[in-house]
C-alpha positions as CSV (number, residue, x, y, z in Angstrom):
1,M,3.3,9.4,10.1
2,K,4.0,13.1,9.8
3,S,2.7,14.8,7.1
4,R,0.9,18.1,6.0
5,N,-0.8,19.3,2.8
6,L,-2.4,22.1,1.4
7,I,-3.6,20.8,-2.0
8,L,-7.0,20.1,-0.7
9,G,-8.3,22.6,1.8
10,A,-11.9,21.0,2.0
11,L,-10.5,18.0,3.2
12,A,-7.9,19.7,5.7
13,V,-11.0,21.8,6.8
14,A,-13.1,18.7,7.4
15,L,-11.2,15.6,8.7
16,P,-10.5,17.1,11.9
17,G,-13.8,16.3,13.5
18,L,-13.8,12.6,12.1
19,L,-10.7,11.3,13.8
20,L,-12.1,12.2,17.4
21,G,-11.2,9.3,20.1
22,C,-12.7,7.6,22.5
23,G,-13.3,9.6,25.6
24,G,-11.4,8.8,28.8
25,S,-7.4,8.4,29.7
26,G,-5.1,7.8,26.3
27,P,-3.2,4.7,25.9
28,V,-0.7,4.1,28.4
29,E,2.7,2.7,26.3
30,G,4.2,-0.1,27.4
31,A,1.0,-0.7,30.1
32,G,-0.7,-4.1,29.7
33,A,-4.3,-4.1,28.1
34,L,-6.0,-3.1,31.0
35,P,-10.1,-3.1,31.1
36,G,-10.3,0.4,30.0
37,I,-7.0,1.2,29.2
38,P,-6.3,0.7,25.3
39,Y,-2.7,-0.4,25.0
40,A,-0.6,2.0,23.0
41,C,1.8,1.8,19.8
42,Q,5.2,1.7,21.4
43,S,6.9,5.6,20.0
44,G,10.8,3.8,19.9
45,T,9.4,1.1,17.7
46,A,7.3,2.9,15.1
47,S,10.8,5.8,15.2
48,E,12.9,2.8,14.0
49,A,10.6,2.1,11.9
50,S,9.9,4.7,9.5
51,Q,13.5,3.9,8.6
52,L,12.7,0.6,7.4
53,R,13.7,-0.1,3.9
54,I,12.5,-3.9,3.7
55,Y,13.1,-6.1,1.0
56,Q,10.0,-8.8,0.1
57,V,11.1,-12.4,-0.9
58,M,8.4,-14.7,-2.5
59,V,10.2,-18.0,-1.0
60,E,9.0,-20.6,-3.5
61,S,9.9,-18.6,-6.4
62,F,13.5,-16.5,-5.1
63,V,16.1,-18.7,-5.7
64,D,17.3,-22.4,-5.7
65,G,19.9,-22.7,-3.2
66,D,19.9,-26.4,-2.5
67,S,19.1,-29.0,-5.5
68,A,18.1,-31.1,-2.7
69,V,14.8,-29.2,-1.6
70,G,12.0,-27.1,-3.4
71,H,8.2,-27.6,-3.7
72,G,8.8,-28.3,-7.7
73,T,5.4,-26.1,-8.1
74,G,3.6,-23.4,-7.9
75,Y,1.7,-20.8,-9.0
76,G,3.1,-18.0,-11.4
77,T,6.6,-18.8,-13.9
78,S,9.2,-19.6,-11.7
79,H,11.3,-22.6,-10.8
80,H,9.4,-22.9,-8.4
81,Q,12.2,-24.5,-6.0
82,G,13.2,-21.4,-3.9
83,D,14.7,-22.3,-0.1
84,L,16.7,-20.8,2.5
85,K,19.6,-21.2,1.5
86,G,18.7,-19.1,-2.0
87,I,18.1,-16.4,0.5
88,L,21.1,-17.1,2.2
89,D,23.1,-16.9,-0.6
90,S,21.9,-13.4,-1.7
91,L,22.6,-11.5,1.6
92,D,25.2,-9.4,-0.4
93,Y,23.0,-8.3,-3.4
94,I,20.0,-7.7,-1.1
95,Q,22.9,-5.5,1.3
96,S,24.4,-3.9,-1.5
97,L,20.6,-2.2,-2.3
98,G,20.9,-0.2,1.1
99,M,17.9,-2.3,2.0
100,N,18.3,-2.9,6.0
101,A,15.4,-5.8,6.3
102,I,14.3,-8.7,4.8
103,W,10.1,-10.3,4.8
104,L,9.9,-13.7,3.7
105,T,6.8,-14.9,3.0
106,P,5.9,-17.9,4.9
107,V,8.0,-20.5,5.9
108,F,6.4,-22.5,7.9
109,D,5.3,-26.6,6.9
110,S,2.4,-27.2,4.7
111,K,1.5,-30.9,5.0
112,P,0.0,-32.4,2.1
113,L,-3.6,-33.8,2.6
114,E,-4.2,-37.7,1.2
115,G,-5.1,-37.5,-2.3
116,Q,-4.8,-33.7,-2.6
117,D,-4.8,-32.4,-6.2
118,H,-2.1,-30.6,-7.8
119,W,-3.9,-27.0,-7.3
120,A,-3.2,-27.6,-3.6
121,D,0.2,-28.7,-4.2
122,R,0.7,-25.1,-5.6
123,L,-0.9,-23.5,-2.5
124,D,1.5,-25.6,-0.2
125,A,4.5,-24.1,-2.1
126,T,3.1,-20.4,-1.1
127,G,2.7,-20.9,2.5
128,Y,0.1,-19.3,2.8
129,Y,-2.1,-22.4,4.4
130,A,0.3,-24.1,6.9
131,T,-0.4,-27.5,8.7
132,N,2.3,-27.0,11.3
133,Y,3.1,-23.2,12.3
134,F,5.9,-24.4,14.9
135,A,7.9,-25.9,12.3
136,I,10.0,-25.0,8.8
137,D,8.6,-26.4,5.7
138,P,11.1,-29.2,5.1
139,R,11.1,-28.0,1.1
140,F,12.1,-24.9,2.3
141,G,14.9,-26.0,4.0
142,S,15.6,-26.5,8.0
143,M,15.3,-25.0,11.2
144,A,18.9,-24.3,11.5
145,Q,18.8,-22.6,8.1
146,A,16.5,-20.5,9.7
147,K,19.0,-19.6,12.3
148,E,21.5,-18.9,10.2
149,L,19.4,-16.7,8.1
150,V,18.2,-14.6,10.5
151,D,22.0,-14.5,12.6
152,Q,23.8,-13.3,8.9
153,A,21.1,-10.9,8.6
154,H,21.4,-9.3,12.0
155,A,24.9,-9.5,12.0
156,R,24.9,-7.3,8.5
157,G,22.5,-4.8,10.6
158,M,19.5,-6.4,8.9
159,Y,16.0,-6.7,10.5
160,V,14.2,-10.1,9.9
161,F,10.2,-10.2,9.5
162,F,8.1,-13.6,9.1
163,D,5.1,-13.5,7.5
164,G,2.0,-14.1,9.6
165,V,-1.0,-15.8,8.7
166,F,-3.4,-15.3,12.1
167,G,-6.8,-16.0,10.1
168,H,-6.9,-19.2,8.4
169,H,-4.7,-22.0,8.0
170,K,-4.8,-25.7,6.6
171,D,-7.0,-28.9,7.2
172,N,-4.9,-30.3,8.9
173,V,-3.1,-28.2,11.3
174,M,-1.4,-29.5,14.0
175,P,-1.8,-28.4,17.6
176,S,1.0,-26.3,19.1
177,P,3.6,-27.0,21.7
178,T,1.3,-26.3,24.3
179,G,-1.6,-28.7,22.7
180,K,-3.2,-25.1,21.7
181,K,-5.2,-25.2,18.2
182,P,-6.7,-23.2,16.3
183,V,-10.8,-23.4,17.0
184,G,-13.9,-22.7,14.1
185,G,-13.0,-23.3,10.2
186,S,-9.8,-23.2,8.6
187,N,-10.8,-19.9,6.7
188,P,-11.3,-18.1,8.6
189,V,-11.1,-19.0,12.1
190,R,-12.9,-17.9,15.0
191,Y,-11.8,-14.9,17.5
192,P,-11.6,-14.8,20.3
193,E,-11.0,-18.6,20.8
194,S,-7.8,-18.7,18.1
195,L,-6.7,-15.7,19.8
196,P,-4.1,-18.0,22.4
197,F,-3.3,-20.2,19.7
198,Y,-2.0,-17.4,17.4
199,Q,-0.2,-15.7,20.3
200,E,2.1,-18.8,21.1
201,V,2.7,-18.9,17.4
202,A,3.6,-14.9,17.6
203,E,6.1,-15.7,20.5
204,Y,7.8,-19.0,19.6
205,W,9.4,-17.5,16.6
206,I,10.5,-14.4,18.1
207,K,12.2,-16.5,21.0
208,T,13.2,-19.3,18.9
209,L,15.1,-17.4,16.2
210,K,14.8,-13.8,17.5
211,I,13.0,-12.4,14.2
212,D,12.0,-8.5,14.2
213,G,8.3,-8.9,13.5
214,W,5.8,-9.6,11.5
215,R,4.0,-9.1,8.1
216,L,0.1,-10.0,8.7
217,D,-1.9,-11.7,6.0
218,Q,-5.5,-10.6,5.4
219,A,-5.5,-8.6,8.8
220,Y,-8.8,-8.1,8.2
221,Q,-10.0,-11.8,9.4
222,V,-8.1,-10.6,12.9
223,P,-10.8,-8.7,15.0
224,P,-8.9,-5.2,16.2
225,E,-9.5,-6.1,19.6
226,A,-7.5,-9.3,19.1
227,W,-4.6,-7.4,16.9
228,Q,-4.0,-4.9,20.3
229,Q,-3.5,-8.5,22.2
230,I,-1.2,-10.0,19.8
231,R,0.5,-6.7,19.2
232,Q,1.4,-6.8,23.2
233,T,2.7,-10.2,22.9
234,V,5.0,-9.4,19.8
235,D,6.8,-6.8,21.8
236,E,6.9,-8.3,25.6
237,T,8.4,-11.0,23.9
238,S,10.5,-8.8,22.2
239,R,11.8,-7.1,24.9
240,S,12.4,-10.5,26.6
241,V,15.3,-11.3,24.1
242,T,18.5,-9.9,22.4
243,Y,20.7,-10.7,20.0
244,R,23.9,-8.8,18.6
245,N,23.7,-6.4,15.7
246,A,25.8,-5.2,13.3
247,E,27.6,-2.8,15.8
248,G,28.5,-6.1,18.5
249,E,25.6,-4.2,20.4
250,A,22.9,-6.4,22.2
251,V,19.5,-5.3,21.1
252,H,15.9,-6.3,21.5
253,P,14.1,-7.7,18.6
254,L,11.9,-4.8,16.7
255,G,8.8,-6.1,16.8
256,Y,7.5,-4.7,13.7
257,L,4.0,-5.7,12.8
258,V,3.0,-4.9,9.3
259,A,-0.8,-5.4,8.3
260,E,-2.0,-6.5,4.8
261,I,-5.5,-4.8,4.4
262,W,-6.2,-4.5,0.5
263,N,-8.6,-1.1,0.4
264,N,-9.2,2.0,1.1
265,E,-8.5,4.6,4.2
266,N,-11.7,4.3,6.1
267,Y,-11.7,0.4,5.6
268,I,-8.0,0.4,6.7
269,N,-9.1,2.2,9.9
270,Q,-12.1,0.0,10.1
271,T,-10.2,-3.3,10.6
272,G,-6.2,-2.5,11.0
273,Y,-5.5,0.6,12.9
274,G,-8.5,1.1,15.4
275,P,-9.9,4.5,16.1
276,E,-8.3,7.4,17.9
277,G,-6.8,6.4,20.8
278,M,-7.6,3.0,20.7
279,P,-5.2,1.4,18.7
280,A,-5.1,-2.0,17.4
281,L,-2.5,-2.1,14.7
282,C,0.4,0.4,14.0
283,S,1.2,-0.4,10.7
284,A,-0.3,-1.4,7.5
285,F,0.5,-1.4,3.8
286,D,-0.3,1.5,1.8
287,F,-2.5,0.2,-1.0
288,P,-4.2,3.6,-1.6
289,V,-0.9,5.3,-2.5
290,R,0.5,2.6,-4.4
291,Y,-2.4,2.2,-6.7
292,R,-2.0,6.1,-6.6
293,L,1.6,5.7,-7.8
294,V,0.7,3.4,-10.6
295,E,-1.9,5.5,-11.8
296,T,0.9,8.2,-12.4
297,F,3.8,7.1,-13.4
298,A,2.2,3.9,-15.4
299,V,-1.2,2.2,-15.0
300,N,-2.9,-0.3,-12.6
301,E,-4.2,-3.7,-13.3
302,N,-7.8,-2.8,-14.9
303,S,-5.2,-0.3,-17.2
304,Q,-6.1,2.9,-16.0
305,G,-3.6,5.8,-15.5
306,G,-2.8,9.0,-16.7
307,K,-2.7,10.7,-13.5
308,G,-0.5,13.9,-12.4
309,G,1.3,15.0,-9.6
310,N,-2.1,16.4,-7.8
311,W,-3.3,12.3,-7.8
312,L,0.1,12.0,-6.2
313,A,-0.8,14.7,-3.5
314,Q,-4.6,13.8,-3.3
315,G,-3.7,10.5,-2.1
316,M,-0.8,11.8,0.4
317,A,-3.2,14.7,2.0
318,L,-6.1,11.2,2.5
319,H,-3.4,9.8,5.2
320,S,-5.1,12.7,7.6
321,L,-7.6,10.1,7.7
322,Y,-5.8,7.7,9.3
323,P,-5.4,8.2,13.4
324,S,-2.1,9.6,14.8
325,H,-0.9,6.2,15.5
326,A,-1.0,4.8,12.5
327,Q,2.3,4.4,10.5
328,P,1.7,3.4,6.5
329,N,4.1,1.2,4.6
330,L,4.5,2.1,1.0
331,M,5.7,-0.4,-1.8
332,L,5.4,-0.9,-5.6
333,G,4.5,-4.1,-5.9
334,N,4.1,-7.5,-4.1
335,H,3.6,-11.0,-5.1
336,D,0.1,-10.7,-5.9
337,L,0.3,-7.7,-8.0
338,V,1.2,-7.1,-11.3
339,R,5.2,-6.0,-11.9
340,F,5.4,-2.6,-12.7
341,G,7.6,-2.9,-15.7
342,D,4.8,-5.3,-17.1
343,L,1.8,-2.1,-16.1
344,L,4.0,0.2,-18.3
345,Q,3.4,-2.4,-21.2
346,R,0.0,-3.2,-20.4
347,G,-0.4,0.4,-20.5
348,K,0.9,0.4,-24.0
349,I,3.6,3.4,-22.2
350,A,6.9,1.6,-22.7
351,E,9.2,-1.6,-23.4
352,P,12.2,-2.5,-21.8
353,E,14.3,-1.5,-24.7
354,D,12.8,2.3,-24.2
355,E,14.3,4.5,-22.5
356,A,11.4,5.5,-21.2
357,Y,10.7,2.6,-19.1
358,W,13.8,2.4,-17.0
359,Q,13.2,6.7,-16.5
360,R,9.9,5.8,-14.9
361,H,11.1,3.1,-12.7
362,K,13.9,5.9,-11.9
363,A,10.7,8.4,-11.0
364,V,8.8,5.5,-9.1
365,M,11.7,4.5,-7.3
366,S,12.6,8.1,-6.4
367,F,8.7,8.4,-4.8
368,L,9.4,5.6,-2.8
369,A,12.7,7.1,-1.0
370,A,11.1,10.2,-0.6
371,Y,8.1,9.0,1.5
372,S,7.7,9.3,5.2
373,G,7.6,5.8,7.2
374,P,8.4,2.7,6.4
375,I,8.9,1.2,2.9
376,T,8.7,-1.9,1.2
377,L,10.3,-3.1,-2.5
378,Y,9.5,-6.7,-3.8
379,Y,12.7,-8.3,-5.7
380,G,13.3,-7.7,-8.9
381,D,11.4,-4.0,-9.1
382,E,15.0,-2.4,-8.2
383,I,15.8,-3.8,-11.6
384,G,12.9,-3.2,-13.8
385,D,12.4,-6.9,-13.5
386,E,9.0,-8.0,-16.2
387,V,7.4,-11.3,-17.3
388,P,8.5,-11.9,-21.2
389,D,6.2,-12.3,-23.5
390,F,3.1,-11.2,-20.5
391,A,1.8,-7.8,-20.4
392,D,-2.2,-8.1,-21.1
393,K,-4.6,-9.8,-18.6
394,A,-4.4,-13.5,-19.8
395,P,-7.8,-14.9,-19.8
396,D,-9.4,-16.4,-16.4
397,S,-10.1,-20.0,-17.5
398,T,-6.6,-20.7,-18.5
399,C,-4.5,-17.9,-16.8
400,A,-3.5,-20.0,-13.5
401,V,-2.2,-23.4,-15.6
402,M,0.4,-20.5,-17.7
403,G,1.4,-19.2,-14.0
404,L,0.3,-15.5,-15.9
405,C,-2.8,-14.6,-13.9
406,D,-2.5,-10.9,-12.1
407,D,-2.5,-12.3,-8.7
408,H,0.6,-14.5,-8.7
409,V,2.2,-13.5,-12.5
410,A,4.7,-11.5,-10.5
411,R,6.4,-14.9,-8.5
412,S,8.8,-14.8,-11.1
413,S,12.7,-16.1,-10.4
414,A,14.8,-14.0,-9.3
415,K,17.7,-12.6,-11.2
416,I,20.4,-12.1,-9.0
417,E,23.8,-10.2,-9.7
418,G,26.5,-12.4,-10.0
419,L,24.0,-15.6,-8.5
420,T,21.5,-16.7,-10.9
421,A,21.8,-13.8,-13.6
422,V,24.3,-11.3,-15.4
423,L,22.6,-8.0,-15.5
424,N,22.2,-5.8,-18.4
425,A,23.3,-2.3,-18.7
426,R,19.7,-0.9,-18.1
427,Q,19.2,-3.3,-15.2
428,S,23.0,-2.4,-13.9
429,D,21.9,1.2,-13.9
430,L,19.3,0.9,-12.3
431,K,20.1,-1.4,-9.7
432,A,22.9,1.3,-8.8
433,F,19.8,4.3,-9.3
434,V,18.1,2.4,-6.5
435,A,20.9,1.6,-4.2
436,R,21.9,5.5,-4.1
437,L,18.1,6.5,-3.4
438,M,18.6,4.1,-0.8
439,A,21.5,5.6,0.7
440,L,20.3,9.3,0.6
441,R,17.2,8.3,2.1
442,A,19.3,6.4,4.9
443,S,21.3,9.3,5.8
444,H,18.2,12.0,5.9
445,P,15.6,11.8,8.3
446,A,13.6,14.6,6.9
447,L,12.4,11.4,3.8
448,Y,12.2,9.0,6.3
449,D,10.7,10.6,9.0
450,G,10.3,14.4,7.8
451,D,7.2,16.9,8.2
452,R,5.9,17.3,4.6
453,I,4.3,20.1,3.6
454,S,2.8,19.8,0.0
455,V,4.2,22.9,-2.2
456,L,3.6,22.0,-5.8
457,A,1.2,19.1,-7.3
458,N,-0.7,19.5,-10.8
459,E,-0.7,17.3,-13.5
460,Q,2.9,17.9,-14.6
461,V,4.9,17.8,-11.3
462,Y,4.9,16.7,-7.4
463,V,7.0,18.9,-5.0
464,D,7.4,18.4,-1.6
465,R,9.5,20.0,1.6
466,K,10.4,17.9,4.1
467,E,11.9,18.8,7.4
468,K,13.5,16.9,10.2
469,G,15.4,18.8,12.8
470,T,18.4,20.3,10.8
471,D,17.6,18.3,7.9
472,T,15.7,20.0,5.5
473,L,14.8,18.9,1.3
474,I,12.5,19.8,-1.3
475,Y,11.8,16.7,-2.8
476,M,9.9,17.4,-6.8
477,V,9.3,14.7,-9.4
478,S,8.0,15.3,-13.1
479,T,5.4,13.4,-13.6
480,T,4.8,14.1,-17.7
481,E,7.2,13.5,-20.3
482,E,7.6,17.1,-21.4
483,T,10.7,19.2,-19.6
484,A,10.0,22.3,-17.8
485,H,11.8,25.0,-16.0
486,W,9.7,25.3,-12.8
487,T,10.3,29.1,-10.8
488,L,9.5,28.7,-7.3
489,T,9.9,30.9,-4.7
490,T,12.2,31.7,-1.6
491,G,8.7,31.3,0.5
492,E,7.4,28.6,-1.1
493,L,10.3,26.5,-0.6
494,G,11.1,27.7,2.9
495,S,14.8,28.5,1.6
496,A,16.8,31.7,1.5
497,G,20.0,30.6,0.3
498,E,21.4,27.6,-2.2
499,L,19.3,24.8,-2.8
500,T,22.2,21.8,-3.7
501,D,20.5,18.5,-5.7
502,L,22.5,15.9,-4.2
503,M,21.8,13.5,-6.5
504,T,24.0,15.3,-9.6
505,G,25.5,18.2,-7.4
506,E,23.9,21.2,-9.2
507,R,23.7,24.1,-7.0
508,F,20.5,26.8,-7.0
509,T,20.6,30.3,-6.2
510,P,17.5,31.8,-5.9
511,S,17.3,36.0,-7.9
512,A,14.6,38.4,-6.8
513,G,13.4,35.6,-4.1
514,K,12.9,32.9,-6.8
515,Y,14.4,29.5,-8.5
516,E,13.8,28.2,-11.6
517,I,14.8,24.7,-11.7
518,P,15.5,22.3,-14.8
519,L,13.0,19.1,-14.9
520,N,13.3,16.7,-17.4
521,G,10.4,14.3,-18.2
522,F,10.1,11.8,-15.2
523,E,13.3,13.5,-13.7
524,A,13.6,13.4,-9.7
525,R,15.3,16.1,-7.8
526,F,16.8,15.7,-3.8
527,L,17.4,19.3,-3.2
528,A,19.3,20.2,0.5
529,V,18.1,23.5,1.6
530,E,21.2,25.1,3.3
531,L,19.8,28.4,4.8
532,P,16.1,26.9,5.6
533,V,13.2,29.8,7.0
534,S,9.9,29.0,8.0
535,P,8.2,28.6,4.8
536,V,5.1,30.9,3.4
537,L,2.5,28.6,3.6
538,A,-0.7,29.1,1.4
539,K,-4.1,29.8,3.1
540,V,-6.2,27.1,3.7
541,E,-9.6,27.4,2.0
542,A,-12.3,26.2,3.3
543,G,-15.2,27.2,0.7
544,T,-15.2,24.5,-1.6
545,A,-18.4,23.7,-2.9
546,L,-19.9,20.0,-2.3
547,K,-23.1,21.0,-3.4
548,G,-24.1,20.9,-6.6
549,S,-27.0,23.0,-8.3
550,G,-30.1,21.8,-10.3
551,R,-32.8,18.8,-9.7
552,M,-29.6,16.7,-9.7
553,A,-28.4,18.1,-6.6
554,R,-32.1,17.9,-4.4
555,C,-32.3,15.5,-1.4
556,D,-36.2,16.2,-1.4
557,L,-37.5,14.9,-4.6
558,P,-40.6,12.3,-3.5
559,D,-40.3,9.2,-5.5
560,A,-42.2,9.0,-8.7
561,A,-45.2,6.7,-9.4
562,E,-44.9,5.5,-13.1
563,T,-42.1,3.2,-13.9
564,G,-38.5,4.8,-15.6
565,P,-36.4,4.4,-18.6
566,V,-34.1,1.2,-17.0
567,N,-35.4,-2.1,-16.5
568,E,-33.3,-2.7,-14.1
569,T,-33.0,-1.3,-10.2
570,L,-29.5,0.3,-9.8
571,F,-26.9,0.7,-6.8
572,V,-24.2,2.2,-5.7
573,V,-21.7,-0.2,-6.2
574,G,-18.3,0.4,-4.3
575,D,-15.6,0.2,-1.7
576,F,-17.7,1.5,1.0
577,T,-16.9,0.4,4.3
578,D,-20.4,-0.2,4.7
579,S,-21.2,-2.3,1.9
580,G,-18.0,-3.4,0.2
581,W,-19.0,-3.6,-3.4
582,K,-21.9,-5.5,-2.5
583,H,-25.3,-4.8,-4.0
584,V,-27.6,-3.2,-0.2
585,V,-30.7,-1.9,0.1
586,R,-29.8,1.4,1.3
587,R,-27.8,2.1,-1.8
588,Q,-29.8,1.1,-4.0
589,L,-31.2,4.1,-6.6
590,S,-35.1,5.1,-6.9
591,Y,-37.2,6.6,-9.5
592,K,-37.8,10.5,-8.8
593,G,-39.2,11.0,-12.6
594,L,-37.8,12.9,-15.5
595,N,-35.2,9.7,-16.4
596,L,-33.9,10.7,-13.1
597,Y,-32.5,8.0,-9.8
598,Q,-31.2,8.8,-7.1
599,V,-30.4,7.4,-3.8
600,I,-29.1,9.5,-0.3
601,T,-26.6,8.0,1.6
602,S,-24.6,8.6,4.9
603,E,-21.0,8.6,3.9
604,Q,-16.9,8.8,5.7
605,A,-15.1,11.3,4.7
606,G,-12.0,10.0,2.5
607,S,-11.5,8.7,-1.3
608,F,-13.5,5.7,-2.9
609,R,-13.8,3.8,-6.0
610,M,-17.6,2.7,-7.7
611,Q,-20.0,2.0,-10.3
612,Y,-23.8,2.3,-10.6
613,A,-25.1,-1.4,-11.7
614,S,-27.7,-4.2,-11.8
615,K,-27.3,-6.7,-9.2
616,D,-26.1,-9.0,-12.1
617,W,-24.0,-6.1,-13.3
618,S,-26.0,-5.6,-16.0
619,P,-26.1,-2.6,-16.9
620,Q,-23.4,-1.0,-15.4
621,Y,-22.4,2.7,-15.5
622,T,-19.6,5.0,-14.4
623,A,-18.4,8.7,-15.0
624,E,-16.5,9.8,-18.4
625,G,-12.6,9.9,-17.0
626,L,-13.6,8.0,-13.8
627,E,-13.8,10.8,-11.8
628,L,-16.7,12.8,-10.0
629,T,-15.9,15.8,-8.4
630,P,-18.8,16.6,-5.5
631,G,-21.5,19.2,-6.5
632,Q,-20.1,18.8,-10.4
633,A,-22.1,16.7,-12.9
634,A,-20.1,14.4,-15.0
635,V,-20.8,12.4,-17.9
636,L,-22.5,9.0,-17.4
637,T,-21.5,6.0,-19.8
638,T,-21.7,2.7,-19.7
639,G,-19.0,1.0,-17.7
640,S,-17.3,-2.7,-17.2
641,Y,-15.0,-4.6,-15.1
642,G,-12.4,-1.9,-13.6
643,K,-13.5,1.2,-15.3
644,D,-14.1,2.4,-11.6
645,T,-15.4,5.9,-10.6
646,S,-13.1,7.8,-8.1
647,A,-14.8,10.2,-5.9
648,L,-13.1,12.3,-3.3
649,L,-15.4,12.8,-0.6
650,P,-13.7,15.7,2.0
651,A,-16.2,16.2,4.5
652,A,-18.6,13.2,6.0
653,G,-22.5,14.0,5.9
654,R,-25.5,12.8,3.5
655,Y,-25.2,12.9,0.1
656,V,-27.1,12.8,-2.8
657,W,-26.2,10.2,-6.1
658,S,-27.9,11.0,-9.4
659,L,-28.1,8.8,-12.3
660,Q,-30.0,10.9,-15.2
661,F,-31.0,8.8,-18.0
662,D,-32.4,9.8,-22.1
663,A,-36.3,8.8,-22.2
664,Q,-35.0,5.7,-24.4
665,G,-32.6,4.6,-21.2
666,Q,-29.4,6.1,-22.7
667,P,-26.7,7.2,-20.0
668,E,-26.0,10.9,-20.3
669,Q,-25.0,12.3,-16.7
670,V,-24.2,11.4,-13.3
671,M,-23.8,13.9,-10.1
672,V,-23.0,13.0,-6.2
673,S,-23.7,16.0,-3.9
674,Q,-23.8,17.0,-0.6
675,C,-27.1,17.7,1.1
676,D,-27.4,19.9,3.6
C-alpha cells in the first residue's frame, strides 16, 4: 500500500520506530520458508491485486438459478435457494458493473448431523461449517457447474476466489483425499497439527478448478507462521497450473489471499500481516477504514456518525501502522454487516425516496473507487439495496427467527437486472454511476496504485492527490450537505495547468496560482492533472502535545488510603491487543484521592475504541462526543452498548487514563495523557 498523509504530523513522526522489523536478512521472493529466511509476499501478485475490483456473492441468498437445488433455509430474509447456476446466469450483470473478480462464500459440502435442529440447518446454508472440504455442496450445484463458473469467469477476464475456512469445521468433518484431517477441536482447530490438511485444501481447488485464491474467514484463528506456509503452498500451486484469460493468453492463477480480521490496525498486524520483514499474510480487509467510511457518510451499526473528511484522513494515515508488505482491501459492506442503505435509515439521515439517499451512495462509492489497493463490493450495494421495513436493531431475542439480526440481515435476495428484478430509475442511475467509476478506476493507475498525498481534510471535504507514473489525479469529495467553493493552490495540488473533471468534462484553469472548484453536497470529483509539478508539501509538525496539565495528567500520584465515591472497580476496556475488550488487571483503575481514578498502561501507537466500566458493565462511562484527544480533558458521561470512545495515540509509550467524579460519584471529566 503506497500512501502519504500530512494531516497527522505527530503520527507521521512517531510511527517509523513502531515498524522496525526483525534483524538479519530480508524476505526472499519466491524462496521457500527456510529456517531463518521468511517467505516474501510476491510483488507480481501484489501488483495485479491492487487492480482487483471484487464482487462478493453470498451464495445461498444470491440467485436461485436451479429450482431443483437449494438449502431452503438460512439466516437473513432471502429466498435461501441460491446456487452456482444463479451466479453463472449473473456473469453478464457482474461484468457490466466493471468488476474483474468474484468472491463466493463457501460452497463446500456441509452434511447434516443426525437429528440436528433448524439452527444447524441454517448454518449449513452459509457454508462456514463444512463437512467435506473437497466436494461441492449438492444443494449449491455440482462440481461441473463450479468448473463452468470458473472457466466462464476466466474467459471474461474475471478472477474467482473461494472462501477458505481454515480455522474451524463441522463436527463430522471428512478426511482429505490423502487421508489427512484437521486436529483438535472443531472451533478452533489446533495448529500446527492441522496445517497439512488445510494446505491440501488450498492446493486442491487451485489444481482442480484453477481458482485464483482465497478469502480467509476468521483469519485470526490460524497462527501467522501457518499462514506463511499456506501462502507458500498457494503461490507454488498457482505457478504449477495455467488457464486461458480473456485475451487467450496462458496465465497462472493469481494466488491472492485476503484475510478477514475484524479489528483495529494493531490487531490485524499481530494476527494477520506479521511484523516488518517477517510477512505472514499480504492482504487483509480494511475494517478500520470501512467503519470510518460509514461514520462519515451515514452511521455505523451502533448509530454513531456525523464525521467529516478529517476522520477519513486520519483513518488513511493509520495505514502507516502496517508493515510495508501490507495491502489493505477496502469494502463498504459484506454478509456480516448492515447494508449502507439501511444505515442511512438507522441514522435518520435519508430514506430510499430521498435524493440524499442516492447522493450519499454515490459519495461513498467514489471513495471506494479512489482507494489505492484492492476493493470489494457486496452484491446489491451497487443499486442502493436495503431491507424493506428494517433499519433499527431488532431485539436479540427474536431477530434470528425474523432474519433481522445485524450480522446477517444483509443476506437478502439479489436484485439482478434482467434476471431477477426490474430496476427503478434511481437504482439504474446508481448502477450506471458505479460502472463509470469502475471503468475510471480501471483506466487510471493513480487511483488503484497511486502514491497518495492528503491535500485537505476537514469537516466539510476530503481531498487527495494521487500519482502513478505519468498519471496524476485529484480526488475530492464533499462530506457535508452544503455546497461550497474550494480554493486550492497550484502548489498544494502539484498542478501547473488545467484540471479536467473526468466525470463531467468540466475544466478548471488557475488564476493567480489558485483554482476555484465548486462542490455540491456529497459530490465527488476526479480531476485529471494536465501539467503535474512537484507539490509544495506542508511541513510535518512534530510538536503535537500528548501530555496534559493538572492533576489528571500526573503519572506519579500514589494510591489513596480512603475509598472513592464510585463503589465498583473500574477498568479501561477496549480493542487493545493486550486485552481485546476484556477486563484485565493491568487496565484496572485505582483511587488517587479527590475523586480521581487512574491507571498507567503501556500502549501501542494507533486508534483505539474503549469504555470505562466495571466487570458487569454497570456502571460504564464514555467521553462526551465519543472522541478523546491525548492531553485534553473531555466531559465524562454515562456510557452504554456501542457508545465507544475513540482515542488516537500517535506515539507508543506509557499513558495515564484518568476519570474524575464529583463527591457523589457522578462523572465529570476524562483524560488520557502521555507520561514522561
